[in-house]
N, C-alpha and C positions, 0 to 999 in steps of 0.2 A: 582585488587584482586576480586575474586568471579565471579559467573556466569554473562553473559551479560544481559542488561535490559530485552530483549525479554524472556529469560529463567526464569527470575525472575517474570515477568509478568504473564506467563502462569502457573507458579507454584502457584502463588498467586490466579489466577482466578479458579484453580482446575476444569478445563473443560474437563479433560480426553484427553487432546490434546497429541499426541506422537510426540516429537520433534526429528528432525533428522538433526543435523548440518552437512553441506556439505562443503568439501574443495574447491569446485568450482561449478559454475552452470552447471547442467547436460547438455550434448549435444547429449544424446540418448533417444529415446522414452521410452525404457524399465526403464530407471532411473526415468523418470518424471511420469509415469502412476501410481506409487505408492504414489504420492503426491497429496494433495488437495489444499494446500497453499504454495506458494513459496515466500519467504521474501528476497530480496536482498538489503542490507544495504551498500550504497555508493560505489558501484563498478564503474570502469572505463569503462563502456559499456560492451556489450557482443560480442563475435565473431559471424561471419555470421552463423556457425553451431548451436551455442547456440540460436541465434535469431530464426532461423527456427523451431527448435524443441520446443523451449518455446512458440512460437506463436501458433504452431499447438495444444499444450498441453492446452493453454488457450482456443481456440476455441472449444475444447472438454469438457470444463467445469471447467478449472483450475482457480485459483485466484492468481493473482501476486501483491505483494506489493513491490514497489521499492522506496528506499529513495535517494534523490540526495544531495550530499556534495561536499566537494573540489575534491575528486577523481573522481566523476562522470563527472566533468568539464574538466578532463584531459584525456579523452578517446583518445587513439592513433588512427592512421588512420586505417580505416576498422572496428572499434568497435563503436556501438552505442546502443540505445535502441529501434530502429524502427523495426517493426512497432508498437510495444507496446506503446511507447512514441515517436511519431514523432514530435520531438522538439529539438532545439539547446539548450544545458545546458551551462550556465555560472555561475561562483561563484562570489558573491559580499559580501564584508564584511560590507556593508551598509544595515541595515535592521531596520524596526520598532520594537516596544516592542513585538508585538504578533499578535494574529488573530483578525479578526472582528467578534465578536460573532454574530452580526446581519446578517453576510453573510456566515453562516456555517451550513451544513447539515450532517457533519461527526461526530463530537464530540457532538454537541447538549448540553443536560443538564450537560454532564460530562466534558464540556469545561471550567469549572471553573478553573482559574489560567492560562489559555492559553493566556490571554490578555497581560501577561508579562512573557516571557519565557527566557529572558536573552540571546537571540540569538546573536552570534558573527559573524554571516554571514548567507547567504541563497543562494539557487540555483535561478537563474532567467532563465525563459524559453521563447523562441520565438515560441508560439503555432500556429501562423498564424490563419486561419479561418477554421480549421478542425472541422466539425459538429459532429464528433464522440467523441470529448473531451468535458468533462463537468467539469467545476471548481466547486468543492463542498464545498471548504472553501478558504477564502481570508485573506491575511495579512491586517493589518490596512490601508495600502495604496492602497488596491484594487488588489494587485498582487497575482497570484495564490499560495496558501499554499498547497492544496490537489487537485488532479485531478482524475477523473474517466473516463475510457475508456473501453466501452463494446465491446468484440470481440467475435462473435459467441455465444457459451453458457457461456462463461467465462467473466471475468472483470479484468481490470488492475487498480491498484491505485498507484498514485505516489505522494510523499511528497517532498517539496523542503527544507527539512532538514533531515540530517542523525540522527541516534539514539546514537550519540556520546554525552556524557554529558559535554564534553570539549567545544562543539559547542553551546548547549542549554540545558535548563532545561526540555525540552519536555518529556523525559523518566521518570522524577521525578514528573510529574503532574498526577492527576486522570484521565485526558483524554487519557493518554497513555494506561491504562487498558482498557478503552472503545474501543480504537482503535484495540487493540489485540483481544477483544472479538468479535468485529464486524467482523473482517477478518476471524476468526475461524468459526463464525456463517454462514458467506457468503459461505465460502468454503464448509461447510456441506450441505447447501441448494442446491448450484449448482452442487455439486458433486453426487446428487441423493441419499442422505442418505435413506435407505429403511425403517428404524424404528426410532421413537423417543419416549421419555417418554410421557405419557398422560399429557396434559396441558402445554407441552413445547412450547415456542414461536418460530415460523419459521420467519427468517429474509428474506424479499424479496425486497431488496434495488433496485431502478429503475423502480418499477412497481407502477402505480396508482391505479389499480383495479386488484383483484384476485377473480376468480370463483372457486368453488369446486364442482366436479361431483362425483357421486357415481357409481361404476361400479358393 
């Protein structure tokens, strides 16, 4: 009962985000160009047409957050998350209590409580040696919890847990709000927001140095 965790989170954050629930992942450019952030929660992969259009949308500056749960590990033949997430997804019911706070750059100070999230399973990924993939948060045992993949002007984030409260307490922790805020801030930044309020913070994840030039 009630709105899903994402809707509740953005309502609580009051960031002026316009939510647009979709019955399926768009496979046409005209449907994607109006979006800054696309969140796919535990889907069994994407069709070739969806992967092509979503990949091109990301390269133009879109932000994709995909969560991997039991359904993601059951992708039928022909469906996957490549090239956004070039990895084999398997679901395991054996999991540590939570994340390693010492190896986390996603939740940071807001990661309180994520050391024990009562997870009843997690996605396990065979990432290979792809240099484009960066593990930004790890489970206690060192396995990837959150992954970042930069593609053109955009970026893909992947979590090895879905937003299902029957699977873990992740959506009930303060870090979940930080995750939602960071995704929206990143989408606004990469999407080329023309104006922002004076004194507003600009999030530029992935960059060590930033220079400002006056024109």
